[in-house]
Each structure stands twice: as structure tokens, then as C-alpha cells.
TORKOL-4160 file (C-alpha; in steps of 0.2 Angstrom, whole numbers, padded with zeros to 4 digits, m for minus):
303
<pt num="1" X="m0022" Y="m0068" Z="m0032"/>
<pt num="2" X="m0036" Y="m0079" Z="m0036"/>
<pt num="3" X="m0050" Y="m0074" Z="m0049"/>
<pt num="4" X="m0066" Y="m0067" Z="m0041"/>
<pt num="5" X="m0083" Y="m0074" Z="m0045"/>
<pt num="6" X="m0095" Y="m0066" Z="m0056"/>
<pt num="7" X="m0105" Y="m0060" Z="m0041"/>
<pt num="8" X="m0090" Y="m0052" Z="m0033"/>
<pt num="9" X="m0085" Y="m0043" Z="m0049"/>
<pt num="10" X="m0103" Y="m0036" Z="m0050"/>
<pt num="11" X="m0102" Y="m0030" Z="m0032"/>
<pt num="12" X="m0086" Y="m0022" Z="m0035"/>
<pt num="13" X="m0092" Y="m0013" Z="m0050"/>
<pt num="14" X="m0108" Y="m0008" Z="m0041"/>
<pt num="15" X="m0098" Y="m0002" Z="m0025"/>
<pt num="16" X="m0085" Y="0006" Z="m0036"/>
<pt num="17" X="m0098" Y="0017" Z="m0045"/>
<pt num="18" X="m0106" Y="0022" Z="m0028"/>
<pt num="19" X="m0090" Y="0027" Z="m0021"/>
<pt num="20" X="m0086" Y="0039" Z="m0036"/>
<pt num="21" X="m0097" Y="0053" Z="m0028"/>
<pt num="22" X="m0087" Y="0052" Z="m0012"/>
<pt num="23" X="m0070" Y="0052" Z="m0021"/>
<pt num="24" X="m0075" Y="0066" Z="m0033"/>
<pt num="25" X="m0063" Y="0081" Z="m0032"/>
<pt num="26" X="m0049" Y="0072" Z="m0023"/>
<pt num="27" X="m0031" Y="0071" Z="m0029"/>
<pt num="28" X="m0026" Y="0056" Z="m0039"/>
<pt num="29" X="m0016" Y="0043" Z="m0029"/>
<pt num="30" X="0003" Y="0045" Z="m0030"/>
<pt num="31" X="0014" Y="0032" Z="m0038"/>
<pt num="32" X="0026" Y="0026" Z="m0025"/>
<pt num="33" X="0024" Y="0041" Z="m0014"/>
<pt num="34" X="0011" Y="0053" Z="m0007"/>
<pt num="35" X="0003" Y="0066" Z="m0018"/>
<pt num="36" X="m0003" Y="0084" Z="m0013"/>
<pt num="37" X="m0021" Y="0083" Z="m0007"/>
<pt num="38" X="m0022" Y="0064" Z="m0009"/>
<pt num="39" X="m0036" Y="0056" Z="0000"/>
<pt num="40" X="m0035" Y="0038" Z="m0007"/>
<pt num="41" X="m0022" Y="0025" Z="m0006"/>
<pt num="42" X="m0006" Y="0026" Z="m0016"/>
<pt num="43" X="m0006" Y="0017" Z="m0033"/>
<pt num="44" X="m0007" Y="m0002" Z="m0031"/>
<pt num="45" X="0007" Y="m0011" Z="m0040"/>
<pt num="46" X="0005" Y="m0028" Z="m0032"/>
<pt num="47" X="m0009" Y="m0041" Z="m0033"/>
<pt num="48" X="m0010" Y="m0040" Z="m0014"/>
<pt num="49" X="m0012" Y="m0021" Z="m0013"/>
<pt num="50" X="m0025" Y="m0022" Z="m0027"/>
<pt num="51" X="m0035" Y="m0034" Z="m0016"/>
<pt num="52" X="m0033" Y="m0023" Z="m0001"/>
<pt num="53" X="m0040" Y="m0008" Z="m0011"/>
<pt num="54" X="m0054" Y="m0019" Z="m0017"/>
<pt num="55" X="m0059" Y="m0025" Z="0001"/>
<pt num="56" X="m0057" Y="m0007" Z="0007"/>
<pt num="57" X="m0069" Y="0000" Z="m0006"/>
<pt num="58" X="m0081" Y="m0015" Z="m0004"/>
<pt num="59" X="m0082" Y="m0013" Z="0015"/>
<pt num="60" X="m0084" Y="0006" Z="0014"/>
<pt num="61" X="m0098" Y="0004" Z="0002"/>
<pt num="62" X="m0107" Y="m0007" Z="0015"/>
<pt num="63" X="m0103" Y="0006" Z="0029"/>
<pt num="64" X="m0110" Y="0020" Z="0018"/>
<pt num="65" X="m0126" Y="0010" Z="0014"/>
<pt num="66" X="m0129" Y="0006" Z="0033"/>
<pt num="67" X="m0126" Y="0024" Z="0038"/>
<pt num="68" X="m0138" Y="0031" Z="0024"/>
<pt num="69" X="m0151" Y="0018" Z="0029"/>
<pt num="70" X="m0150" Y="0022" Z="0048"/>
<pt num="71" X="m0151" Y="0041" Z="0044"/>
<pt num="72" X="m0166" Y="0039" Z="0033"/>
<pt num="73" X="m0175" Y="0028" Z="0046"/>
<pt num="74" X="m0171" Y="0040" Z="0060"/>
<pt num="75" X="m0178" Y="0054" Z="0050"/>
<pt num="76" X="m0194" Y="0044" Z="0045"/>
<pt num="77" X="m0197" Y="0039" Z="0063"/>
<pt num="78" X="m0195" Y="0057" Z="0070"/>
<pt num="79" X="m0207" Y="0063" Z="0056"/>
<pt num="80" X="m0220" Y="0049" Z="0057"/>
<pt num="81" X="m0220" Y="0046" Z="0076"/>
<pt num="82" X="m0219" Y="0064" Z="0082"/>
<pt num="83" X="m0231" Y="0070" Z="0095"/>
<pt num="84" X="m0241" Y="0080" Z="0082"/>
<pt num="85" X="m0244" Y="0065" Z="0070"/>
<pt num="86" X="m0245" Y="0051" Z="0083"/>
<pt num="87" X="m0253" Y="0059" Z="0099"/>
<pt num="88" X="m0257" Y="0041" Z="0106"/>
<pt num="89" X="m0241" Y="0031" Z="0105"/>
<pt num="90" X="m0242" Y="0012" Z="0103"/>
<pt num="91" X="m0238" Y="0002" Z="0119"/>
<pt num="92" X="m0231" Y="m0013" Z="0108"/>
<pt num="93" X="m0216" Y="m0020" Z="0116"/>
<pt num="94" X="m0211" Y="m0034" Z="0105"/>
<pt num="95" X="m0212" Y="m0038" Z="0086"/>
<pt num="96" X="m0206" Y="m0055" Z="0081"/>
<pt num="97" X="m0202" Y="m0050" Z="0063"/>
<pt num="98" X="m0192" Y="m0035" Z="0067"/>
<pt num="99" X="m0182" Y="m0044" Z="0081"/>
<pt num="100" X="m0178" Y="m0058" Z="0068"/>
<pt num="101" X="m0173" Y="m0045" Z="0055"/>
<pt num="102" X="m0161" Y="m0035" Z="0066"/>
<pt num="103" X="m0153" Y="m0051" Z="0071"/>
<pt num="104" X="m0151" Y="m0060" Z="0055"/>
<pt num="105" X="m0147" Y="m0045" Z="0043"/>
<pt num="106" X="m0132" Y="m0040" Z="0054"/>
<pt num="107" X="m0126" Y="m0058" Z="0053"/>
<pt num="108" X="m0127" Y="m0059" Z="0035"/>
<pt num="109" X="m0118" Y="m0042" Z="0033"/>
<pt num="110" X="m0104" Y="m0049" Z="0044"/>
<pt num="111" X="m0103" Y="m0064" Z="0034"/>
<pt num="112" X="m0102" Y="m0054" Z="0018"/>
<pt num="113" X="m0087" Y="m0044" Z="0025"/>
<pt num="114" X="m0079" Y="m0059" Z="0033"/>
<pt num="115" X="m0078" Y="m0069" Z="0017"/>
<pt num="116" X="m0067" Y="m0057" Z="0006"/>
<pt num="117" X="m0057" Y="m0052" Z="0022"/>
<pt num="118" X="m0052" Y="m0070" Z="0025"/>
<pt num="119" X="m0048" Y="m0073" Z="0007"/>
<pt num="120" X="m0036" Y="m0057" Z="0008"/>
<pt num="121" X="m0028" Y="m0064" Z="0024"/>
<pt num="122" X="m0025" Y="m0081" Z="0015"/>
<pt num="123" X="m0017" Y="m0073" Z="0000"/>
<pt num="124" X="m0006" Y="m0062" Z="0011"/>
<pt num="125" X="0001" Y="m0076" Z="0021"/>
<pt num="126" X="0001" Y="m0090" Z="0007"/>
<pt num="127" X="0018" Y="m0087" Z="0001"/>
<pt num="128" X="0022" Y="m0092" Z="m0017"/>
<pt num="129" X="0039" Y="m0099" Z="m0021"/>
<pt num="130" X="0051" Y="m0084" Z="m0021"/>
<pt num="131" X="0062" Y="m0078" Z="m0036"/>
<pt num="132" X="0071" Y="m0067" Z="m0024"/>
<pt num="133" X="0074" Y="m0065" Z="m0005"/>
<pt num="134" X="0078" Y="m0049" Z="0003"/>
<pt num="135" X="0082" Y="m0047" Z="0022"/>
<pt num="136" X="0077" Y="m0030" Z="0029"/>
<pt num="137" X="0086" Y="m0025" Z="0045"/>
<pt num="138" X="0080" Y="m0010" Z="0055"/>
<pt num="139" X="0093" Y="0000" Z="0065"/>
<pt num="140" X="0091" Y="0016" Z="0075"/>
<pt num="141" X="0088" Y="0025" Z="0063"/>
<pt num="142" X="0091" Y="0017" Z="0045"/>
<pt num="143" X="0089" Y="0001" Z="0036"/>
<pt num="144" X="0100" Y="m0012" Z="0029"/>
<pt num="145" X="0094" Y="m0023" Z="0015"/>
<pt num="146" X="0103" Y="m0040" Z="0011"/>
<pt num="147" X="0101" Y="m0051" Z="m0004"/>
<pt num="148" X="0108" Y="m0067" Z="0003"/>
<pt num="149" X="0107" Y="m0077" Z="m0013"/>
<pt num="150" X="0117" Y="m0063" Z="m0022"/>
<pt num="151" X="0129" Y="m0060" Z="m0008"/>
<pt num="152" X="0124" Y="m0041" Z="m0008"/>
<pt num="153" X="0121" Y="m0029" Z="0007"/>
<pt num="154" X="0115" Y="m0011" Z="0005"/>
<pt num="155" X="0114" Y="0002" Z="0019"/>
<pt num="156" X="0101" Y="0015" Z="0016"/>
<pt num="157" X="0101" Y="0032" Z="0025"/>
<pt num="158" X="0090" Y="0047" Z="0021"/>
<pt num="159" X="0097" Y="0060" Z="0010"/>
<pt num="160" X="0099" Y="0077" Z="0019"/>
<pt num="161" X="0093" Y="0093" Z="0009"/>
<pt num="162" X="0110" Y="0097" Z="0003"/>
<pt num="163" X="0113" Y="0079" Z="m0003"/>
<pt num="164" X="0096" Y="0079" Z="m0012"/>
<pt num="165" X="0101" Y="0095" Z="m0021"/>
<pt num="166" X="0117" Y="0087" Z="m0026"/>
<pt num="167" X="0108" Y="0071" Z="m0033"/>
<pt num="168" X="0096" Y="0082" Z="m0043"/>
<pt num="169" X="0111" Y="0092" Z="m0050"/>
<pt num="170" X="0119" Y="0075" Z="m0054"/>
<pt num="171" X="0104" Y="0071" Z="m0066"/>
<pt num="172" X="0091" Y="0062" Z="m0055"/>
<pt num="173" X="0073" Y="0068" Z="m0058"/>
<pt num="174" X="0067" Y="0079" Z="m0043"/>
<pt num="175" X="0051" Y="0069" Z="m0041"/>
<pt num="176" X="0061" Y="0053" Z="m0039"/>
<pt num="177" X="0071" Y="0060" Z="m0024"/>
<pt num="178" X="0057" Y="0067" Z="m0013"/>
<pt num="179" X="0062" Y="0076" Z="0003"/>
<pt num="180" X="0063" Y="0065" Z="0018"/>
<pt num="181" X="0060" Y="0049" Z="0008"/>
<pt num="182" X="0075" Y="0048" Z="m0004"/>
<pt num="183" X="0090" Y="0038" Z="0002"/>
<pt num="184" X="0108" Y="0037" Z="m0003"/>
<pt num="185" X="0107" Y="0019" Z="m0008"/>
<pt num="186" X="0091" Y="0012" Z="m0016"/>
<pt num="187" X="0087" Y="m0006" Z="m0017"/>
<pt num="188" X="0083" Y="m0013" Z="m0034"/>
<pt num="189" X="0072" Y="m0028" Z="m0037"/>
<pt num="190" X="0066" Y="m0036" Z="m0054"/>
<pt num="191" X="0048" Y="m0032" Z="m0060"/>
<pt num="192" X="0036" Y="m0047" Z="m0060"/>
<pt num="193" X="0046" Y="m0057" Z="m0048"/>
<pt num="194" X="0040" Y="m0064" Z="m0032"/>
<pt num="195" X="0050" Y="m0056" Z="m0018"/>
<pt num="196" X="0051" Y="m0063" Z="0000"/>
<pt num="197" X="0056" Y="m0050" Z="0013"/>
<pt num="198" X="0063" Y="m0056" Z="0029"/>
<pt num="199" X="0062" Y="m0042" Z="0042"/>
<pt num="200" X="0071" Y="m0040" Z="0059"/>
<pt num="201" X="0079" Y="m0027" Z="0070"/>
<pt num="202" X="0096" Y="m0025" Z="0079"/>
<pt num="203" X="0089" Y="m0014" Z="0093"/>
<pt num="204" X="0071" Y="m0008" Z="0095"/>
<pt num="205" X="0055" Y="m0013" Z="0086"/>
<pt num="206" X="0054" Y="m0004" Z="0069"/>
<pt num="207" X="0041" Y="m0008" Z="0055"/>
<pt num="208" X="0045" Y="m0011" Z="0036"/>
<pt num="209" X="0031" Y="m0003" Z="0026"/>
<pt num="210" X="0029" Y="0001" Z="0007"/>
<pt num="211" X="0011" Y="0007" Z="0004"/>
<pt num="212" X="0011" Y="0003" Z="m0015"/>
<pt num="213" X="0016" Y="m0015" Z="m0011"/>
<pt num="214" X="0003" Y="m0017" Z="0003"/>
<pt num="215" X="0018" Y="m0023" Z="0014"/>
<pt num="216" X="0018" Y="m0018" Z="0032"/>
<pt num="217" X="0027" Y="m0029" Z="0045"/>
<pt num="218" X="0036" Y="m0026" Z="0062"/>
<pt num="219" X="0054" Y="m0028" Z="0063"/>
<pt num="220" X="0057" Y="m0036" Z="0080"/>
<pt num="221" X="0074" Y="m0039" Z="0089"/>
<pt num="222" X="0078" Y="m0057" Z="0090"/>
<pt num="223" X="0064" Y="m0062" Z="0078"/>
<pt num="224" X="0062" Y="m0064" Z="0059"/>
<pt num="225" X="0045" Y="m0059" Z="0053"/>
<pt num="226" X="0041" Y="m0060" Z="0034"/>
<pt num="227" X="0030" Y="m0053" Z="0020"/>
<pt num="228" X="0030" Y="m0054" Z="0001"/>
<pt num="229" X="0026" Y="m0044" Z="m0014"/>
<pt num="230" X="0026" Y="m0045" Z="m0033"/>
<pt num="231" X="0028" Y="m0028" Z="m0041"/>
<pt num="232" X="0020" Y="m0028" Z="m0058"/>
<pt num="233" X="0025" Y="m0010" Z="m0063"/>
<pt num="234" X="0042" Y="m0003" Z="m0065"/>
<pt num="235" X="0045" Y="0013" Z="m0054"/>
<pt num="236" X="0052" Y="0019" Z="m0037"/>
<pt num="237" X="0042" Y="0015" Z="m0022"/>
<pt num="238" X="0045" Y="0023" Z="m0005"/>
<pt num="239" X="0040" Y="0018" Z="0012"/>
<pt num="240" X="0045" Y="0022" Z="0030"/>
<pt num="241" X="0047" Y="0015" Z="0047"/>
<pt num="242" X="0029" Y="0014" Z="0054"/>
<pt num="243" X="0032" Y="0009" Z="0072"/>
<pt num="244" X="0037" Y="0023" Z="0084"/>
<pt num="245" X="0055" Y="0019" Z="0087"/>
<pt num="246" X="0064" Y="0034" Z="0094"/>
<pt num="247" X="0071" Y="0051" Z="0091"/>
<pt num="248" X="0073" Y="0049" Z="0072"/>
<pt num="249" X="0059" Y="0038" Z="0069"/>
<pt num="250" X="0052" Y="0050" Z="0055"/>
<pt num="251" X="0069" Y="0049" Z="0046"/>
<pt num="252" X="0072" Y="0031" Z="0041"/>
<pt num="253" X="0063" Y="0029" Z="0024"/>
<pt num="254" X="0064" Y="0014" Z="0012"/>
<pt num="255" X="0067" Y="0016" Z="m0006"/>
<pt num="256" X="0064" Y="0001" Z="m0018"/>
<pt num="257" X="0066" Y="0003" Z="m0036"/>
<pt num="258" X="0058" Y="m0010" Z="m0048"/>
<pt num="259" X="0067" Y="m0012" Z="m0064"/>
<pt num="260" X="0070" Y="m0024" Z="m0078"/>
<pt num="261" X="0079" Y="m0040" Z="m0074"/>
<pt num="262" X="0094" Y="m0036" Z="m0084"/>
<pt num="263" X="0096" Y="m0019" Z="m0075"/>
<pt num="264" X="0094" Y="m0028" Z="m0058"/>
<pt num="265" X="0108" Y="m0041" Z="m0063"/>
<pt num="266" X="0119" Y="m0026" Z="m0068"/>
<pt num="267" X="0116" Y="m0017" Z="m0052"/>
<pt num="268" X="0120" Y="m0033" Z="m0042"/>
<pt num="269" X="0136" Y="m0035" Z="m0051"/>
<pt num="270" X="0141" Y="m0017" Z="m0048"/>
<pt num="271" X="0137" Y="m0018" Z="m0029"/>
<pt num="272" X="0147" Y="m0034" Z="m0027"/>
<pt num="273" X="0162" Y="m0026" Z="m0036"/>
<pt num="274" X="0160" Y="m0011" Z="m0025"/>
<pt num="275" X="0159" Y="0000" Z="m0040"/>
<pt num="276" X="0150" Y="0015" Z="m0033"/>
<pt num="277" X="0151" Y="0025" Z="m0049"/>
<pt num="278" X="0143" Y="0011" Z="m0059"/>
<pt num="279" X="0130" Y="0009" Z="m0046"/>
<pt num="280" X="0125" Y="0027" Z="m0047"/>
<pt num="281" X="0125" Y="0027" Z="m0066"/>
<pt num="282" X="0114" Y="0012" Z="m0066"/>
<pt num="283" X="0101" Y="0020" Z="m0054"/>
<pt num="284" X="0102" Y="0037" Z="m0063"/>
<pt num="285" X="0099" Y="0028" Z="m0080"/>
<pt num="286" X="0084" Y="0018" Z="m0073"/>
<pt num="287" X="0077" Y="0035" Z="m0066"/>
<pt num="288" X="0079" Y="0044" Z="m0082"/>
<pt num="289" X="0071" Y="0030" Z="m0092"/>
<pt num="290" X="0056" Y="0030" Z="m0079"/>
<pt num="291" X="0055" Y="0049" Z="m0081"/>
<pt num="292" X="0054" Y="0047" Z="m0100"/>
<pt num="293" X="0041" Y="0033" Z="m0098"/>
<pt num="294" X="0030" Y="0044" Z="m0087"/>
<pt num="295" X="0032" Y="0059" Z="m0099"/>
<pt num="296" X="0027" Y="0048" Z="m0113"/>
<pt num="297" X="0012" Y="0041" Z="m0104"/>
<pt num="298" X="0006" Y="0058" Z="m0098"/>
<pt num="299" X="0007" Y="0065" Z="m0116"/>
<pt num="300" X="m0005" Y="0051" Z="m0123"/>
<pt num="301" X="m0022" Y="0058" Z="m0128"/>
<pt num="302" X="m0037" Y="0053" Z="m0116"/>
<pt num="303" X="m0049" Y="0042" Z="m0125"/>
């Protein structure tokens, strides 16, 4: 993601401060999954998602400012030009200054919105050289993720309630196997690496979506669509099919765990060796390490 100019950083600070009053009282954004009473986005862990959040807040601040201005203007007009205060209304039909202003100002506002929007689109579709390629294949109703350079293929099916309980009893932290989001086979990717995702489908149109990555792309039969991400924080990040695809559309989640490169290499070796016990052990150890990391972070004093 390109560095922003000083004026853009100042605007971001201004609009961020103005939005604090609106956001007051809402739950903090979830890390990789939704949180109870959450109103905002999930935590951004890629440069693209950070820019999406910035553009969203920036445009919303403009919307709030326009709404407040129009509301105050309407209230003033109703008060100032009421029948009591203005018994003889003006018959003026044109005002050159006003007509120029209400033409030029909206154009300037649209330009101010268009510039960061086009920059975001450019960053989304300007693919940097990949460190890893993942092919996501949608089925009715589950996902297959292939790592062609590593010769690895993983089928992911949503855990049923009894399977989720067994996973928790087996040592997995409960918050990392959320109901209707956890899968039997997670996909591991290394942290701070550029990942290209090639997306397709074998039957109907699905949609590969992980909110924390800012990734959302249709899986179309007979076509390859693409997206990319660079996760900068270790963790488990969940997504779902976001295209209405049939009976079990709501039950085909995506679970992608971002880990250290050595852990990723160990996982690839275990998957290639078809050592399911070793695969489960690697994922469980990564989950426990993440839980301990979060526990340590939560225990730090607030400065």
C-alpha cells in the first residue's frame, strides 16, 4: 500500500476523531470472526483491508458532514422564512452565486471521494509478486484449497456441533473453533507473505470471502477469478461463502490460519505425508500458542 500524503493523514485524523462519537459504546471489532454487538468491521490484518477501513471512515465522515449541513440548513430555512417572520415572500427565481455553488461544491466532493476510491481499486488489482499461490475451489457445499507449488490439497467441511465439542476436548481453544465457522481441515499460510488466491467453482456460483483480509471474490464455474492478501498478524481468520448458492449456502465456511513460516513448512510436509495426527498436532500447537499470545496481550496494562 502506498504512503499517504500529509493532507490525507490530516484528513484521516480529523475524520477519525469526528467518528468517535458515533462509534462510542459499540463492541470492539472481532479478530478473524464476528464479536457480540459488533458494529464495525472485523480487525484489519492486511494492507488492503486497512485501506478499505480508511476509505469507509473517510466517506462516512463526508456523508455525516453533508447530512448535518442539510439538516441545519432546513431548520434555518423553516425558522427564518416562516410565514410569521417573512409575511411577504421574495419572488426571486434565480441566484447566480447559489447555482454556481450547488454545482461546483458537489463536483469537488465527488472528486474528493473518487481519488482515494480509485487508489484503493488500483491497490486491490495491482498484484505484487506472490510468495504463495492458493487455489480455492467452491463445491456445493464446501471448499477445497490447493497449494499447487507445494503439491498440497485440503478439503474443508464445517464442523458439526458434536465434532466441535470433540475438538475442544482434544485441546483446541473454544474461541478458535466457533460454531458454524470452524472446519475440519484449516488451511495454513505464512505471515507477512504475499498470497495470490485463484478462485473457481465446480457447480454453481459461490463467493470466497474473508473479512479481515478484505478479500471477496466470486467463484464462477469455468472461470478463474483472483484476489490477493498479505496477512501481517498471526491468527485464525474465518470467512464464508457470500453468494447465495443453494440449500447449505450458510454452512460452507472458510478457515485460514496465519502462522510462522516454519510452522507452515511443517504443516505442508505433514499434509503431503498424509500424517493426519501430525497435522492435527501442528494446528493444535499453533492454536495454543495463539491463545497464550492473546492472553499475554490482554494482561498488559493500558497506558
